[in-house]
Backbone bond lengths (Angstrom), bond angles and torsions (degrees), N, CA, C in turn:
res aa  C-N    CA-C-N  psi(-1)  N-CA   C-N-CA  omega(-1)  CA-C   N-CA-C  phi
1 X - - - 1.412 - - 1.469 112.33 -
2 X 1.299 114.39 126.54 1.441 119.60 178.25 1.526 107.98 -105.51
3 X 1.362 114.60 138.46 1.490 119.72 178.83 1.515 106.29 -125.11
4 X 1.325 116.21 122.30 1.441 124.50 -175.30 1.485 111.27 -71.13
5 X 1.355 119.69 -37.31 1.440 120.11 179.44 1.533 111.28 -174.53
6 X 1.299 116.70 160.31 1.438 121.01 178.08 1.498 109.33 -131.28
7 X 1.310 113.04 126.31 1.435 118.00 -178.31 1.523 106.09 -125.10
8 X 1.321 118.66 138.74 1.456 127.37 178.49 1.468 108.06 -102.10
9 X 1.221 122.36 121.61 1.526 129.83 -177.90 1.577 104.44 -111.09
10 X 1.273 117.26 114.25 1.440 120.76 172.39 1.606 113.56 -85.29
11 X 1.185 114.82 121.54 1.527 116.13 -178.95 1.540 109.63 -115.10
12 X 1.290 119.15 168.21 1.411 124.58 179.18 1.488 109.72 -102.38
13 X 1.275 120.35 -5.47 1.407 125.57 178.78 1.524 110.78 -76.73
14 X 1.288 111.82 134.57 1.572 113.50 174.71 1.499 106.52 -115.58
15 X 1.336 112.91 139.75 1.467 122.35 -178.93 1.546 109.03 -122.72
16 X 1.218 118.46 111.83 1.557 116.48 174.75 1.566 110.37 -70.84
17 X 1.259 116.23 121.45 1.462 127.21 178.24 1.422 112.19 -141.48
18 X 1.387 116.33 133.55 1.437 119.75 173.54 1.501 118.51 47.78
19 X 1.377 112.70 32.84 1.519 119.49 -179.76 1.478 111.78 79.24
20 X 1.275 118.97 13.07 1.496 122.65 178.81 1.531 106.44 -128.70
21 X 1.302 110.95 159.21 1.522 118.99 171.83 1.533 110.35 -105.19
22 X 1.337 112.52 114.78 1.526 115.55 -175.56 1.594 103.84 -96.12
23 X 1.264 112.20 133.07 1.460 118.67 -179.13 1.462 120.29 -135.95
24 X 1.373 110.83 0.48 1.470 118.14 179.35 1.524 108.93 -126.33
25 X 1.333 111.07 145.57 1.450 115.45 -179.63 1.621 107.45 -119.65
26 X 1.256 112.24 145.78 1.518 116.29 176.14 1.477 105.48 -121.27
27 X 1.351 120.33 126.07 1.441 125.98 -178.89 1.522 105.66 -101.45
28 X 1.242 115.73 124.43 1.551 120.91 -179.79 1.519 104.74 -121.14
29 X 1.339 114.48 136.14 1.504 115.16 172.45 1.515 109.14 -98.83
30 X 1.344 112.92 126.90 1.369 120.62 177.86 1.496 113.66 -134.00
31 X 1.263 124.90 165.26 1.362 123.23 177.32 1.491 112.50 -69.07
32 X 1.332 116.63 146.73 1.492 121.98 -171.22 1.464 111.13 -61.89
33 X 1.327 118.52 -35.66 1.456 120.83 178.50 1.542 114.79 -62.66
34 X 1.393 112.83 -41.49 1.464 117.10 170.01 1.456 116.30 -57.34
35 X 1.302 117.35 -46.40 1.470 127.23 -179.75 1.520 108.26 -54.11
36 X 1.478 113.14 -50.06 1.324 115.51 -178.66 1.532 121.16 -65.74
37 X 1.347 110.68 -33.20 1.521 116.95 176.14 1.485 111.66 -71.84
38 X 1.310 115.88 -39.71 1.505 117.69 173.99 1.547 113.23 -59.13
39 X 1.299 109.35 -46.57 1.598 115.45 -178.08 1.562 106.53 -60.18
40 X 1.369 119.49 -45.16 1.496 124.34 -173.64 1.584 105.99 -65.59
41 X 1.353 119.05 -46.95 1.326 121.54 -173.45 1.595 109.88 -71.15
42 X 1.300 115.32 -31.26 1.520 119.43 -179.67 1.632 106.43 -69.33
43 X 1.338 114.45 -44.25 1.493 119.27 179.36 1.539 108.01 -58.85
44 X 1.396 116.09 -42.99 1.429 117.60 -178.49 1.526 117.31 -59.03
45 X 1.446 110.81 -26.85 1.468 120.94 179.64 1.560 110.94 -93.22
46 X 1.322 116.99 -2.31 1.460 121.00 -176.86 1.461 112.31 72.40
47 X 1.360 116.10 33.67 1.455 122.15 179.06 1.511 110.87 -119.88
48 X 1.315 121.81 168.16 1.430 126.63 169.79 1.482 104.85 -93.83
49 X 1.288 109.53 158.19 1.551 116.83 171.64 1.585 110.75 -51.98
50 X 1.254 111.12 -52.66 1.467 118.60 174.43 1.492 114.77 -42.84
51 X 1.308 115.94 -55.03 1.512 118.39 -179.63 1.559 114.00 -61.56
52 X 1.303 113.06 -33.73 1.514 113.75 179.28 1.502 105.07 -69.97
53 X 1.323 120.94 -49.30 1.524 123.66 -176.36 1.580 106.65 -60.76
54 X 1.350 118.89 -46.53 1.457 116.70 176.83 1.465 116.66 -57.28
55 X 1.324 116.60 -36.52 1.488 123.89 177.57 1.526 107.71 -66.78
56 X 1.278 121.24 -42.44 1.356 125.86 -179.34 1.562 112.16 -65.26
57 X 1.312 117.30 -48.05 1.429 123.79 174.74 1.543 110.87 -56.73
58 X 1.410 115.77 -47.74 1.470 119.61 -176.92 1.523 111.40 -61.52
59 X 1.387 112.99 -40.52 1.553 115.14 179.73 1.529 110.60 -71.11
60 X 1.327 117.65 -34.28 1.556 118.01 176.57 1.498 108.85 -64.45
61 X 1.318 121.20 -44.94 1.528 120.26 -179.41 1.518 105.31 -68.58
62 X 1.306 125.26 -45.05 1.426 124.43 -175.48 1.531 109.43 -57.99
63 X 1.339 117.49 -42.54 1.440 118.35 -172.71 1.575 110.53 -75.29
64 X 1.310 118.90 -6.11 1.451 120.43 -177.55 1.518 113.36 -122.67
65 X 1.345 115.02 -3.17 1.400 121.31 179.45 1.598 110.24 -84.96
66 X 1.205 115.56 95.64 1.512 119.82 -175.44 1.463 111.21 -69.02
67 X 1.340 117.37 -43.33 1.523 114.59 177.76 1.456 117.52 -57.73
68 X 1.410 116.02 -36.65 1.491 119.46 -178.54 1.503 103.50 -73.09
69 X 1.385 125.15 -36.53 1.433 122.91 175.13 1.518 112.69 -57.19
70 X 1.348 116.72 -43.92 1.362 117.29 -177.61 1.558 115.19 -71.12
71 X 1.332 117.06 -32.03 1.366 125.79 178.78 1.559 103.79 -66.88
72 X 1.356 116.86 -42.83 1.463 118.13 178.87 1.582 112.44 -64.38
73 X 1.328 113.25 -35.66 1.447 113.83 -179.21 1.534 109.38 -70.28
74 X 1.257 118.68 -40.89 1.543 117.68 177.92 1.488 111.02 -67.86
75 X 1.338 121.46 -30.69 1.448 120.05 176.92 1.535 110.04 -69.79
76 X 1.380 118.99 -36.39 1.375 121.33 -179.23 1.566 109.03 -70.43
77 X 1.394 118.47 -42.15 1.459 122.25 170.90 1.478 114.87 -55.92
78 X 1.285 113.03 -46.44 1.499 116.97 176.74 1.541 114.77 -58.54
79 X 1.330 116.77 -44.40 1.454 122.10 177.43 1.479 112.15 -57.67
80 X 1.390 113.59 -45.92 1.446 122.35 -173.49 1.497 105.77 -66.65
81 X 1.313 121.88 -46.30 1.405 125.00 -179.60 1.601 111.33 -61.30
82 X 1.242 112.20 -42.96 1.554 116.44 177.47 1.523 110.48 -65.69
83 X 1.248 118.02 -42.73 1.508 122.11 175.98 1.586 110.73 -58.33
84 X 1.296 116.11 -38.49 1.407 121.66 177.93 1.560 116.52 -88.80
85 X 1.304 111.35 5.53 1.357 119.63 178.06 1.543 119.00 58.46
86 X 1.272 113.37 33.90 1.513 123.22 -179.84 1.470 109.39 -81.00
87 X 1.351 115.52 129.77 1.416 120.47 174.03 1.475 112.62 -94.23
88 X 1.317 114.32 167.85 1.566 117.82 173.14 1.518 112.66 -53.36
89 X 1.406 118.13 -42.37 1.375 120.65 175.20 1.584 114.56 -58.19
90 X 1.326 109.61 -40.02 1.468 114.06 177.99 1.508 114.26 -64.21
91 X 1.307 115.48 -36.12 1.529 121.14 177.56 1.498 107.12 -64.71
92 X 1.404 117.83 -50.82 1.436 123.88 178.18 1.451 112.28 -52.17
93 X 1.268 116.21 -44.84 1.548 120.18 -178.69 1.519 110.71 -68.28
94 X 1.331 118.28 -36.83 1.491 121.20 -179.35 1.606 106.14 -67.33
95 X 1.240 111.59 -40.91 1.571 114.60 -179.59 1.552 111.88 -61.88
96 X 1.386 112.20 -42.65 1.521 118.67 174.68 1.459 114.84 -57.86
97 X 1.393 114.77 -42.86 1.383 122.47 -178.32 1.521 114.00 -66.01
98 X 1.299 113.09 -41.48 1.496 115.43 172.23 1.401 116.27 -64.13
99 X 1.326 117.11 -38.42 1.515 119.34 -178.43 1.530 106.43 -71.51
100 X 1.362 117.44 -35.81 1.602 113.66 178.28 1.442 104.71 -63.57
101 X 1.262 121.01 -45.08 1.500 116.88 -172.80 1.465 115.08 -66.94
102 X 1.377 120.51 -17.42 1.506 118.83 179.61 1.570 104.37 -98.69
103 X 1.267 124.00 0.86 1.483 121.85 -174.95 1.524 106.94 -82.56
């Protein structure tokens, strides 16, 4: 896919969508055939073209946002430790045991 240019247009209009307020537009130049295919596929899924593009952009950012990935990892670790009723002292002891075994 070749993109000729990307321009961000800031508007003052707010549009409530999917529990969010959308107030920025991004204009992307693409080939007419690609635009038509995306619109056709989106309609077949019961979505708007904007919903499809927003989803693609969110996936793109999420797959490259290392900080969010690390935060998510810490959240999963925290939930697992809480589920297993592990205390901070239990974590410290586990670290000491691993370090002793590697010495």
